[in-house]
C-alpha positions as CSV (number, residue, x, y, z in Angstrom):
1,X,0.2,-0.2,0.0
2,X,2.9,2.4,1.0
3,X,4.3,2.1,-2.7
4,X,1.4,3.0,-4.3
5,X,1.3,6.2,-2.0
6,X,4.6,6.8,-3.0
7,X,3.6,6.7,-6.7
8,X,0.9,8.2,-6.5
9,X,2.9,11.7,-5.2
10,X,5.6,10.8,-7.6
11,X,2.7,11.0,-10.2
12,X,1.4,14.4,-8.6
13,X,4.8,15.7,-8.6
14,X,5.1,15.0,-12.1
15,X,1.6,16.2,-13.2
16,X,2.7,19.9,-10.6
17,X,5.9,20.5,-12.8
18,X,4.3,19.8,-16.3
19,X,1.8,22.6,-15.4
20,X,4.5,24.8,-14.0
21,X,6.6,24.5,-17.1
22,X,3.0,24.9,-19.2
23,X,2.6,28.4,-17.4
24,X,5.6,29.6,-17.7
25,X,6.3,29.1,-20.9
26,X,5.9,32.5,-23.2
27,X,2.1,32.6,-25.3
28,X,2.0,32.2,-28.5
29,X,4.4,29.6,-29.7
30,X,3.9,27.6,-32.6
31,X,5.5,24.2,-33.4
32,X,9.4,24.0,-34.0
33,X,10.6,24.2,-37.2
34,X,12.1,20.7,-38.8
35,X,15.8,21.3,-37.7
36,X,15.3,23.3,-34.1
37,X,16.5,21.7,-31.4
38,X,16.0,22.1,-27.5
39,X,19.2,21.9,-25.5
40,X,18.8,20.8,-22.1
41,X,21.9,20.4,-19.5
42,X,21.8,18.2,-16.8
43,X,24.8,19.1,-14.1
44,X,25.1,17.3,-10.6
45,X,26.9,20.2,-8.8
46,X,28.3,17.7,-5.9
47,X,26.6,19.0,-2.4
48,X,26.2,22.5,-3.9
49,X,30.3,23.2,-4.1
50,X,30.5,23.0,-0.5
51,X,32.9,20.1,-0.7
52,X,35.5,21.8,-3.5
53,X,34.3,25.3,-4.0
54,X,37.5,25.8,-6.5
55,X,35.0,23.7,-8.9
56,X,32.2,26.2,-9.5
57,X,34.1,29.2,-11.4
58,X,34.2,26.0,-13.9
59,X,31.2,24.7,-13.3
60,X,29.5,28.4,-14.7
61,X,32.1,28.5,-17.4
62,X,31.0,25.2,-18.9
63,X,27.3,26.1,-18.2
64,X,28.1,29.3,-20.1
65,X,29.7,28.2,-23.0
66,X,27.2,25.2,-24.0
67,X,24.0,27.4,-24.0
68,X,21.5,25.2,-23.1
69,X,17.6,26.2,-23.0
70,X,17.4,24.6,-20.3
71,X,19.3,23.6,-17.2
72,X,18.4,20.7,-14.6
73,X,20.3,20.7,-11.6
74,X,21.2,18.2,-8.5
75,X,22.4,18.2,-5.0
76,X,22.2,22.1,-4.5
77,X,22.8,21.8,-1.4
78,X,23.1,25.3,0.9
79,X,21.4,26.8,-2.4
80,X,18.9,29.5,-1.9
81,X,16.2,30.9,-5.2
82,X,18.9,34.0,-4.8
83,X,22.2,31.8,-5.4
84,X,20.7,29.9,-8.1
85,X,19.3,32.9,-9.8
86,X,22.9,34.4,-9.2
87,X,24.1,31.4,-10.8
88,X,21.7,31.5,-14.3
89,X,22.5,35.2,-14.5
90,X,25.9,34.1,-14.8
91,X,25.4,32.1,-17.9
92,X,22.9,34.2,-19.2
93,X,19.3,32.4,-18.3
94,X,16.2,35.1,-16.3
95,X,14.4,32.6,-14.5
96,X,15.2,29.8,-12.1
97,X,12.5,27.6,-10.4
98,X,14.2,25.7,-7.0
99,X,12.2,23.0,-5.7
100,X,13.7,21.1,-3.1
101,X,12.4,20.2,0.8
102,X,15.2,21.3,2.5
103,X,18.9,21.7,3.2
């Protein structure tokens, strides 16, 4: 029974994330032209750079060089919405969302 409750929570979270994403998209988007691609970058920052803070400058440069449309980060320990927004500004992203329960 607990397993089904977990699945329901996951389904709810996925639906909620999709709904929020749909609300944040600019209005008037049309279907992509053939050849257009969406670039997604997923990056594990490893304990929010608390273990090896010298890695952060390289991470910011890497993300900027890749020029992704969407960035998904893991292990944002000690991050706040303001800290994430500052990082995103460094790679020219105007929008951020921080989804975490604690830490």
